[in-house]
Each structure stands twice: as structure tokens, then as C-alpha cells.
C-alpha positions as CSV (number, residue, x, y, z in Angstrom):
1,M,41.0,33.1,20.3
2,K,42.8,36.5,21.1
3,Y,42.1,35.6,24.8
4,K,43.4,32.0,24.5
5,L,46.4,33.5,22.8
6,F,47.2,36.1,26.2
7,S,46.4,33.5,29.1
8,F,49.4,31.4,26.9
9,L,51.9,34.0,27.1
10,L,51.1,34.8,30.8
11,L,51.8,31.3,31.3
12,V,55.1,31.2,29.8
13,L,56.1,34.1,31.5
14,S,54.8,32.9,34.5
15,I,57.1,30.0,34.1
16,S,60.4,31.8,32.7
17,A,60.2,34.2,36.6
18,C,59.9,30.5,38.1
19,G,62.9,29.4,36.6
20,G,64.7,32.3,36.8
21,S,63.6,32.3,40.8
22,D,65.5,28.6,41.1
23,S,68.3,29.6,39.1
24,G,69.3,31.9,41.7
25,A,68.5,29.6,44.3
26,A,71.6,27.4,43.0
27,D,74.2,30.2,43.0
28,N,73.5,31.2,46.5
29,N,74.9,27.1,47.4
30,Q,77.9,27.0,44.9
31,T,80.8,30.1,45.3
32,L,82.5,30.4,42.2
33,I,86.0,28.9,41.5
34,C,88.7,31.5,41.7
35,D,90.7,32.2,38.5
36,N,92.5,34.8,39.6
37,G,95.6,33.2,41.9
38,G,92.8,33.5,45.0
39,T,93.8,37.3,45.0
40,D,90.4,37.7,45.8
41,Y,89.7,35.2,48.5
42,P,87.6,34.3,50.4
43,A,84.9,35.8,47.9
44,C,85.8,33.1,45.8
45,T,87.0,29.6,46.2
46,A,90.5,28.5,45.2
47,P,91.6,24.6,45.3
48,V,93.5,23.5,48.4
49,C,97.7,22.8,47.6
50,D,98.5,19.4,47.5
51,N,102.4,20.4,46.8
52,G,103.5,21.5,49.9
53,G,101.9,25.4,49.6
54,T,104.6,26.2,46.8
55,D,102.6,27.4,44.3
56,Y,100.6,29.6,46.6
57,P,98.6,32.0,46.0
58,A,97.5,30.0,43.3
59,C,95.7,27.3,45.6
60,T,94.8,27.7,49.2
61,A,97.4,26.3,51.8
62,P,95.4,25.1,55.5
63,M,96.6,28.0,57.8
64,C,98.7,26.4,60.4
65,D,97.5,25.8,64.2
66,N,100.6,24.3,65.6
67,G,103.2,27.0,65.2
68,G,104.6,26.2,62.0
69,S,106.2,23.6,62.4
70,D,104.8,21.6,59.3
71,Y,105.1,24.5,57.0
72,P,105.2,24.4,53.7
73,A,102.2,22.1,54.1
74,C,100.6,25.0,55.6
75,T,100.7,28.7,55.6
76,V,102.1,30.4,58.3
77,P,101.5,34.2,58.7
78,V,104.0,36.5,58.0
79,C,104.8,38.4,61.2
80,D,103.7,42.1,61.7
81,N,105.3,42.8,65.1
82,G,109.2,42.3,64.4
83,G,109.2,38.8,64.4
84,S,108.6,38.6,68.0
85,D,105.9,36.1,67.9
86,Y,108.2,33.6,65.8
87,P,107.8,30.7,65.0
88,A,104.3,31.2,65.1
89,C,104.3,33.1,62.2
90,T,107.1,33.7,59.3
91,A,109.2,36.7,59.5
92,P,110.8,37.4,56.3
93,V,114.6,36.2,56.1
94,C,117.3,38.8,55.9
95,D,119.1,40.0,53.6
96,N,121.2,42.5,54.6
97,G,123.2,41.1,57.0
98,G,120.9,40.7,59.8
99,T,121.1,44.6,61.0
100,D,117.3,45.0,60.5
101,Y,117.0,41.5,63.0
102,P,114.6,41.3,64.5
103,V,112.3,42.5,61.8
104,C,113.3,39.5,59.4
105,T,114.8,36.1,60.9
106,A,118.5,36.0,60.1
107,P,120.0,32.4,59.4
108,V,121.4,30.8,62.8
109,C,124.9,30.6,62.7
110,L,126.2,27.1,62.1
111,N,130.0,27.6,62.5
112,G,131.0,29.4,65.5
113,G,129.5,32.7,65.0
114,T,132.4,34.0,62.7
115,D,130.2,35.1,60.1
116,Y,128.0,37.2,61.9
117,P,125.7,39.4,61.8
118,V,125.4,37.9,58.4
119,C,123.7,34.9,60.5
120,T,121.7,35.1,64.3
121,V,124.1,33.5,66.4
122,P,122.0,32.5,69.6
123,V,122.6,34.0,72.9
124,C,124.1,32.2,75.4
125,L,122.8,31.2,78.4
126,N,125.4,29.4,80.2
127,G,127.5,31.8,81.6
128,G,129.6,32.2,77.9
129,A,131.1,29.5,78.7
130,D,130.6,28.0,74.9
131,Y,131.9,31.6,73.8
132,P,131.8,32.0,70.4
133,V,129.5,29.3,69.2
134,C,127.1,31.7,70.9
135,T,126.8,35.3,71.8
136,D,127.4,36.4,75.6
137,P,125.4,39.8,75.6
138,T,127.8,40.9,78.4
139,L,130.8,41.1,76.5
140,P,131.9,44.5,75.7
141,E,131.5,44.7,72.4
142,F,127.3,44.7,72.9
143,L,128.0,48.1,75.4
144,D,126.2,51.0,75.1
145,E,128.9,54.3,74.6
146,N,125.7,56.1,76.1
147,D,125.8,54.1,79.9
148,F,129.5,55.7,80.2
149,F,129.0,59.1,78.8
150,N,125.7,61.3,78.5
151,D,127.1,64.0,75.9
152,T,125.2,67.6,77.4
153,S,127.5,69.5,74.4
154,V,123.6,68.9,72.5
155,L,122.2,71.3,75.1
156,V,124.3,74.1,74.8
157,P,122.5,77.1,72.9
158,A,124.0,79.0,69.8
159,E,125.3,81.6,71.5
160,R,127.4,80.0,73.9
161,K,129.4,78.4,70.9
162,R,132.6,80.1,70.2
163,I,135.3,79.6,67.9
164,L,139.2,80.0,69.1
165,T,141.2,82.2,67.5
166,N,145.2,81.6,66.9
167,V,147.4,84.2,67.9
168,N,151.1,84.2,67.7
169,G,153.0,81.7,70.0
170,N,151.5,80.1,72.8
171,D,147.4,80.0,73.0
172,S,146.9,78.4,76.3
173,K,145.8,81.9,78.2
174,V,143.0,82.5,75.4
175,L,142.1,78.9,75.5
176,N,142.0,78.7,79.5
177,D,140.2,82.4,79.8
178,L,137.8,81.3,77.0
179,I,137.1,77.8,79.0
180,T,136.3,79.9,82.1
181,E,134.5,82.1,80.4
182,L,132.0,80.0,79.2
183,N,132.0,77.8,82.6
184,A,130.8,81.1,84.1
185,Q,127.3,81.1,81.8
186,G,126.7,77.3,82.2
187,G,129.2,76.1,80.1
188,G,129.6,75.8,76.1
189,I,131.5,74.5,73.1
190,I,135.1,76.0,72.1
191,N,135.8,75.2,68.2
192,I,139.3,75.0,67.3
193,P,140.0,75.5,63.7
194,A,142.7,73.6,61.6
195,G,145.8,74.9,61.8
196,N,149.2,75.0,64.2
197,W,148.6,75.7,67.7
198,L,150.7,75.5,71.0
199,F,149.1,74.4,74.3
200,G,150.1,73.7,77.9
201,E,148.1,72.9,81.3
202,I,144.8,73.6,79.8
203,V,142.6,73.0,82.2
204,L,138.7,71.8,81.7
205,R,135.8,72.8,83.3
206,S,132.3,71.5,83.9
207,N,130.0,71.4,81.0
208,V,132.5,72.7,78.7
209,H,133.3,70.8,75.4
210,L,136.4,71.0,72.7
211,F,135.7,70.7,69.5
212,I,139.0,70.0,67.7
213,D,139.3,69.9,63.4
214,P,141.1,67.3,62.1
215,A,143.6,69.4,60.5
216,A,144.7,70.6,63.9
217,I,147.9,69.9,64.8
218,I,148.6,71.1,68.8
219,T,152.3,71.1,70.4
220,P,152.7,70.3,74.0
221,V,153.8,73.4,75.8
222,R,155.5,71.9,79.1
223,V,155.1,74.1,82.0
224,T,155.6,71.7,84.7
225,W,157.5,68.3,85.9
226,N,155.5,66.2,84.2
227,G,154.1,68.2,81.3
228,P,149.9,67.9,81.2
229,T,148.7,69.4,78.1
230,F,144.9,69.0,79.2
231,H,143.4,68.5,82.3
232,L,140.5,66.5,82.6
233,G,139.8,67.0,86.5
234,Y,142.3,69.4,88.5
235,N,142.9,69.6,92.4
236,D,140.2,71.6,94.7
237,L,138.2,71.5,91.2
238,Q,134.7,70.0,90.6
239,V,134.4,68.9,87.2
240,K,131.5,67.1,85.2
241,N,130.4,66.8,81.8
242,V,133.1,67.9,79.9
243,S,134.9,66.2,75.9
244,I,137.7,66.8,73.6
245,R,136.9,65.3,70.5
246,S,137.5,65.6,67.0
247,T,135.1,67.1,65.0
248,S,135.0,63.8,62.6
249,A,134.0,60.6,63.1
250,T,136.6,59.1,61.0
251,E,139.5,61.2,60.7
252,K,141.9,62.5,64.5
253,F,143.0,65.7,65.2
254,T,146.8,65.3,66.0
255,I,148.9,66.0,69.0
256,D,152.6,66.3,68.0
257,M,155.6,65.9,70.1
258,S,158.1,65.2,68.2
259,G,160.3,68.2,68.1
260,L,160.4,68.0,71.8
261,P,163.8,68.8,72.6
262,D,166.1,66.2,74.2
263,N,167.7,68.3,77.0
264,L,164.8,69.1,78.9
265,Y,166.5,67.7,82.1
266,P,169.7,68.4,83.6
267,P,172.2,65.6,82.2
268,T,172.7,64.3,85.5
269,T,168.5,63.3,85.1
270,Q,169.1,61.1,82.1
271,Q,165.2,60.7,82.0
272,E,163.4,60.8,78.6
273,P,161.2,63.7,78.7
274,R,158.0,63.9,80.8
275,V,154.9,64.6,78.6
276,M,151.3,63.7,79.8
277,P,149.1,65.0,76.7
278,F,145.8,63.8,78.6
279,R,146.0,64.2,82.2
280,V,142.3,62.5,83.9
281,S,141.7,63.0,87.7
282,E,138.6,63.7,89.2
283,V,136.2,64.1,86.7
284,E,132.2,62.7,85.9
285,N,130.6,61.5,82.7
286,F,133.8,62.7,80.3
287,M,134.8,61.7,76.8
288,V,138.9,62.0,75.0
289,S,137.9,60.9,71.4
290,G,139.6,61.2,67.9
291,A,143.2,62.0,68.8
292,F,146.9,61.1,66.9
293,V,149.4,61.8,69.3
294,I,153.0,61.2,67.6
295,D,155.0,60.5,70.8
296,K,159.1,60.7,71.5
297,H,159.1,57.8,73.6
298,T,158.5,60.4,76.7
299,I,157.4,58.9,80.1
300,H,153.8,59.1,80.6
301,S,151.1,57.5,79.0
302,S,149.1,59.7,76.4
303,V,146.0,59.6,78.4
304,N,146.9,58.9,82.3
305,F,144.4,58.7,84.6
306,I,145.9,59.9,87.7
307,P,144.3,61.1,91.3
308,S,143.5,64.5,92.0
309,V,142.5,65.9,95.7
310,R,139.3,68.2,96.4
311,N,139.0,69.4,100.1
312,G,141.0,66.7,101.1
313,I,139.5,63.9,99.4
314,Y,141.8,62.3,96.8
315,A,139.5,60.6,93.8
316,G,139.6,59.6,90.4
317,A,137.8,59.9,87.2
318,N,134.3,57.8,87.1
319,K,131.8,57.3,83.7
320,G,133.5,58.0,80.7
321,L,134.3,57.0,77.3
322,V,137.8,57.2,75.7
323,K,137.9,56.2,72.4
324,D,139.7,56.3,68.7
325,I,143.0,56.9,70.5
326,T,146.1,56.3,68.6
327,V,149.9,56.8,69.5
328,K,152.8,56.5,67.9
329,N,156.5,56.0,68.9
330,A,155.5,55.4,72.6
331,H,158.0,54.5,75.6
332,G,158.1,50.9,76.0
333,G,157.2,51.4,79.9
334,Y,154.2,53.3,79.1
335,G,151.9,53.4,76.0
336,A,148.4,55.1,74.6
337,V,146.4,54.5,78.6
338,Q,147.6,54.1,81.7
339,T,144.6,53.7,84.5
340,R,146.0,54.2,88.2
341,V,142.6,55.0,89.6
342,G,139.3,55.1,88.3
343,S,136.0,53.1,87.7
344,N,133.0,52.9,85.1
345,V,135.3,53.7,82.3
346,F,135.1,52.3,78.4
347,F,138.2,52.2,76.4
348,K,137.4,51.3,72.7
349,N,139.5,51.7,69.5
350,I,142.7,52.6,71.2
351,N,145.5,51.5,69.4
352,S,149.8,51.9,69.7
353,L,152.2,51.7,67.0
354,S,155.8,51.4,67.1
355,G,155.6,51.0,71.0
356,G,154.3,50.8,74.6
357,S,151.9,48.9,76.0
358,T,148.2,50.3,74.5
359,L,146.1,49.7,77.7
360,R,147.7,49.3,80.8
361,I,145.3,48.5,84.1
362,E,147.9,49.1,86.5
363,T,147.3,50.8,89.9
364,D,149.8,52.7,91.7
365,A,152.1,51.9,95.0
366,P,151.4,54.6,98.1
367,H,154.8,56.2,97.3
368,A,153.1,57.8,94.2
369,S,151.2,60.1,95.7
370,G,153.6,60.6,98.6
371,Y,152.1,58.3,100.9
372,K,148.7,60.9,101.0
373,A,146.4,58.9,99.2
374,P,144.3,56.0,101.1
375,I,145.1,53.3,99.1
376,E,141.5,51.6,99.6
377,T,140.5,54.9,97.0
378,M,143.3,54.4,94.4
379,V,141.7,51.4,93.1
380,V,140.2,50.7,89.4
381,S,136.8,49.3,89.0
382,N,134.5,48.6,86.0
383,I,137.0,49.1,83.6
384,F,136.2,47.9,79.8
385,G,138.5,47.7,76.7
386,Y,136.9,46.8,73.1
387,N,139.4,46.1,70.0
388,I,143.0,47.3,71.6
389,G,146.0,46.8,69.3
390,C,149.5,46.8,69.5
391,N,152.4,47.0,67.2
392,E,156.1,46.6,67.5
393,G,155.7,47.4,71.0
394,N,155.4,45.9,74.7
395,S,151.5,44.6,74.5
396,A,148.4,45.6,73.6
397,V,146.9,45.0,77.4
398,M,149.0,45.0,80.6
399,I,147.6,44.1,83.8
400,Q,149.2,44.7,87.1
401,P,148.2,45.9,90.6
402,W,150.2,47.0,92.7
403,A,149.0,47.7,97.0
404,A,145.4,48.3,95.9
405,V,142.9,45.6,95.8
406,N,140.8,46.4,92.6
407,G,137.6,45.6,91.2
408,R,136.9,44.0,88.1
409,F,138.2,44.9,84.3
410,D,136.5,42.7,81.0
411,V,138.8,43.6,77.6
412,Q,137.7,41.9,74.8
413,K,139.0,42.1,71.2
414,I,142.9,42.3,72.1
415,S,145.4,42.0,68.8
416,S,149.3,42.5,68.4
417,N,151.7,42.7,66.1
418,S,155.3,41.7,66.5
419,C,154.9,42.8,70.5
420,G,156.1,41.4,73.8
421,A,153.0,39.7,74.3
422,A,149.0,40.5,73.1
423,V,148.2,40.6,76.9
424,R,150.9,40.7,80.4
425,I,149.3,39.7,83.4
426,D,151.8,40.7,86.1
427,R,152.3,39.5,89.7
428,A,151.3,42.2,92.1
429,F,154.0,44.7,92.7
430,V,155.1,44.9,96.3
431,E,157.9,47.2,97.5
432,W,159.9,44.6,99.6
433,Q,163.8,43.7,99.2
434,T,165.1,40.5,100.4
435,T,168.8,39.2,99.9
436,S,167.7,36.1,98.7
437,G,165.5,37.4,96.1
438,E,162.7,35.6,97.3
439,F,159.2,36.6,97.9
440,T,158.8,36.7,101.8
441,N,157.2,40.3,102.6
442,P,159.2,40.1,105.5
443,N,157.2,43.9,106.5
444,N,153.5,42.7,105.6
445,L,152.8,45.4,103.1
446,P,149.6,45.0,101.1
447,V,149.4,42.8,98.2
448,G,147.5,44.1,95.4
449,S,145.0,42.0,93.4
450,F,142.0,42.3,90.6
451,A,138.0,40.7,91.3
452,A,138.4,37.0,90.3
453,D,135.5,37.7,87.6
454,S,137.6,40.1,85.6
455,R,138.3,38.5,82.1
456,I,139.7,38.4,79.2
457,T,138.4,37.4,75.7
458,D,139.6,37.2,72.0
459,I,143.1,37.3,71.7
460,N,145.1,37.8,68.2
461,A,148.6,37.6,68.4
462,T,151.3,37.8,65.1
463,Y,154.7,36.8,66.0
464,G,157.7,39.2,64.7
465,T,161.3,40.1,66.0
466,K,160.8,44.3,66.3
467,A,159.1,43.7,69.9
468,Q,160.2,46.1,72.7
469,V,161.6,43.4,76.0
470,K,161.4,44.4,79.3
471,Q,164.8,43.3,81.1
472,G,162.3,41.9,83.3
473,T,160.7,39.6,81.1
474,F,163.8,38.0,79.6
475,P,163.7,35.0,81.4
476,F,160.6,34.0,79.5
477,I,162.0,34.1,76.0
478,P,162.3,30.7,74.4
479,C,166.2,29.7,75.0
480,D,166.0,28.8,71.1
481,L,164.8,32.4,70.3
482,R,167.2,34.6,73.1
483,H,170.1,34.9,70.0
484,L,167.0,37.8,68.8
485,Y,167.4,39.9,72.1
486,Q,169.1,42.7,70.7
487,P,171.9,44.2,73.2
488,E,171.5,47.7,72.8
489,I,169.2,49.2,75.2
490,L,166.0,51.2,73.3
491,M,165.0,53.5,76.4
492,E,165.3,52.3,80.0
493,T,164.9,48.7,80.8
494,F,164.1,48.4,77.2
495,H,165.4,45.6,74.6
496,Q,164.3,45.4,70.6
497,G,163.6,41.5,70.7
498,P,161.5,38.7,69.4
499,S,157.4,38.2,70.8
500,I,157.5,36.1,73.7
501,S,154.0,34.4,73.4
502,P,150.2,35.3,73.1
503,L,149.7,35.8,76.4
504,L,152.4,36.7,79.5
505,Y,150.8,35.0,82.5
506,A,153.2,35.8,85.2
507,A,150.8,36.2,87.8
508,S,150.1,32.1,87.6
509,S,151.7,29.2,87.5
510,H,150.6,25.3,88.1
511,T,153.1,24.9,90.2
512,L,154.6,27.3,91.9
513,T,152.6,29.7,94.7
514,D,153.0,33.2,95.3
515,S,150.6,35.5,97.0
516,R,151.4,37.9,94.3
517,F,149.3,35.6,91.9
518,Y,145.6,36.3,91.5
519,D,143.3,34.6,88.9
520,I,141.6,35.9,86.0
521,D,139.2,34.5,83.3
522,V,141.5,34.0,80.4
523,P,140.7,32.1,77.2
524,T,141.9,28.4,76.6
525,E,145.2,27.3,75.0
526,D,143.4,26.2,72.2
527,E,141.4,29.3,71.7
528,I,144.2,31.5,71.5
529,A,146.5,29.0,69.2
530,A,143.6,29.4,66.7
531,K,143.9,33.0,66.5
532,S,147.8,33.2,66.9
533,I,150.3,33.4,63.6
534,G,153.8,32.9,62.8
535,F,155.1,31.7,66.5
536,P,157.9,29.1,66.1
537,A,157.3,25.9,67.7
538,A,159.8,26.9,71.0
539,S,157.3,29.8,71.6
540,L,154.5,28.8,74.1
541,I,151.0,29.9,73.9
542,I,150.4,31.2,77.7
543,S,153.8,31.5,79.3
544,R,153.0,31.1,83.2
545,D,155.6,32.1,86.1
546,E,157.1,28.9,86.3
547,Q,158.5,28.6,82.7
548,K,161.0,31.1,82.9
549,L,164.6,30.8,82.5
550,P,167.0,33.2,83.9
551,S,169.9,31.2,82.2
552,C,169.6,28.9,79.3
553,N,173.1,26.9,80.6
């Protein structure tokens, strides 16, 4: 009996073991359904999504095979490489105005790019003709400042960093001596602290940088006829790797000329004082940044590019950056900057308040150097400007060649408020005299021009009646507005009067021919009109040479 019972128990155990084996085989053929939103997939099977994947990851959407074009029906992988293989993967949409693009995908702009960088404007592929619908990467706004100025001051060791000591009276000799000392040691940095300083004829030498506290106030000391305060480049001196800058990225140091005496010249001269805060000559790799100049209608622009001579060869500046300069009360015929000669220079954030032409790209006639400098060397080329503004002055940008055949310039984002024009493009100036007043060039003098691919973009102009209007541009004032032209002379040949037009293009005509005319790429009339404010019906958006009227009778 015991034997039969034992045999029965062995049989039951044997059947149970077989049953366990069969159950395990069934589990290997069926994976568990995921219950946790599919987070442990592929260990379990998540149900396939039927609603376009909107409740993913609760369900599994099929992986896209066609570049994600049928998303959200399928799931495209999120991009891990900055979105460069988009649309094969999905880059996250930018939440911070697109500043971290291309790590994320910014929405494409649909309104001409005016809300950029919130959205991404497509890059222009047709030479920028449809700008601003697309982004032209060659525009000045995309230039890299480091391509114009390589800041060598970061390499200066601590032992060659000095602080200038303020002395009673003229500080020029102390500063010039320190510049010479550091130059002999291979260069250095001179910090000019807050306070009042008297400087004149400061000659910057290679590898020396002036760092000026924004609370410093510099009064120019006029030593020579033209009165330079700082020289960047000097006769018979090779100068490289120099800068004059504010120590603050947001605040400017001050050069104050308002206290200059009016009797700098004999009464028979009857000229405004000649003072030049920055004289820029033959210098390579330079920067002037962060200056606020209080002018007194002096002759010369505050930053003046003029040739110097070394070993009998005349030359100008090359490879430089001039930025964050504001000038107040400038002479109508001068202003913030004039480039008479130079190449590869970027002007950025330059403003004239209450006077002058902010950025004058105007070369000189042979007589300017006493007929010593060959005219073919006295040219400008690769001159760039961005964010140039004028308030109650002559113009934000003024273009005029004299005898030189110049290279290219490119200026973008130009604004004016109550100025004669936002942009003035004048005929080439040729020293000629005829009794008839017509241009005949009897002596066959050279006629200057600029490269045909020179460009002006983004003109913004607001009409006003406190412009500095030159007597020579009076014929362009519409007859209905000439009663606003004041008879009293402000200075030289300038009067207060109304804004003439956003673009005064005297070097162009639809009906006349003149060898002094030249072509520049400018915005269309519709483009300029869309950004012009307050101009009366009598005003022209673009005034050309044939539209001037010497008399309204």
C-alpha cells in the first residue's frame, strides 16, 4: 500500500514538473504589454499609436523613414547634433528668440523678417535682391569685428600695465613719455583714470593701448594748426596693433571742446577753430571705441582719416574698427567721421547729435597733400558701416569722390531725424572753372568714382525743420518748403532748414548725363518710403540731379 501511494506521488510530481515546463515555453512566445507608458520599451510591447502619435509615449508610433515629412503620424528622432541633419530628425523649437539656433529649430519668418531673431529668416540665394524677405549674409550686420581688429592687448603681461598719473596742467608729455617707454618694451596698456585731463599731440606707438575710464574728461590742447589730440599713425613712423577705448562696454569717455576760445585765429582768417580729436593715418590693426565728443562746430571731423608719409611713400589706415562714437554740435561740413583714405575699416554705432555728417566717405583732391601724394594711392576701399545716425544735422551718410577712383563701400541701417537727408550721394568733385557754369572739364582733370557694387541698405528717415542745409543743396528743397530755409548763416555756407528727402542722390539722373555721375546700389523708392516718417507731399523720396530748381519763379 505504501509503495502504491509513493508511486502515485511520484506521478503527480512528474506531471507538475511537465506542466511548469510548458508554461515557460508559452511566456517566451508572448512579450508583456507595457503598463508604464512604454518607458521600458523594447522589453515590453507598447500599443501602436492610432492618433498621429499625440499620446506618445503611452503608445509606440512607427519610426519615420521619409525624413519626417509625414510627422506626427510617425515618430522622428530628436536631433542631437545641433539640428544639422534636420528634417531627418526633429530639432526642438526655440523658446528664447532663436539665439541658440541651430541647436533648436526657430520658426521661419513670414513677415519679411521684421521679427527676427524670434523667427529664422531664410538665407538669400539670389544675391539678396529679395531682402529683407530673406537674410543676406554679406550685409554689414553680420560682419565679425575680429576680422577688422585683432586685440593684442590681451597678451600684455601685468608688469607692462600702467596707470597714468594726473599732473597739474598739460598731461601730454607724461602720456607721450609713457607710450614711448612701453613701446620700447614691446608694448603695454595705459589706464587713464577718471578725472580731468589736458592732452594734445599724443602719438600712439605700436602695441600700446589706451584704456580710458568713462568718467574721464579730456580737454584738447591745440598745439599745431589742425589741432590733433591723438595720432594713430604718424609721419615716418610705422604703427601697428594700437587702440584707444573706453573701459566700459556701455559708457563713453568724454572729449570736451566746448570751452575752446573763439579767437584761435587772427580776425582776418574768420574761420571756426580747427581741432581733430583722432587723426588716423598709416596704421594697421587699430581700434577707436567708446568716445563722446562735445564739439563746438570746429573744422574737421572728430575721427579723421588722413594720409601720412613714411620713406617717401604716402599711405592711409588699413584694417581697423571704429565703434560706439557719438559727437554733439558738429560743424555742418564735417561731423563724426571722414574717410579720406583707408581700407578694410568697419564703422559701427556712430551718431551725430545736433550737427554734421556722421559718416563721410569722401576722398580728397590732389591739392590736399600739396600735390605730393599720388592720387592713385589716396583711395578708400572695403569701407563698411552699420547703425549710422544723424540728428538735426547735414546727413547720416555722405558719399563723394574727388579725383580718386575708389573701391567698394557697404553701409547698412542708416537713420536720420530732421537732417538734410539720411544719405547724400554727391557728384564727383572736380576742380574746374567755366564761365557758363557747365561741366566741360577743359583741362581733362581726373574724375573720381566708387566701385559699382558699393551699396546702401536700410534707410530710415524722419522729416524735420532743424536740418543743416548747405547752400549748394538749396536747389533741391521743394518750392513749397523753401520758406522754412532760414536766411541767417549757421556756419560757413550752412543754414537751418527743412529735410530735403531721405535720399539726396545728386550723382544720378534719369534725364541728364554727366561724367561726374556714378552708380551705387540703393534701396528702391518704395522701400525707402516704407521707412520714412512725416515728409510732406511736396517732398521727394529720392531727389536726383535733374530735379533741382535754382529758382521757383
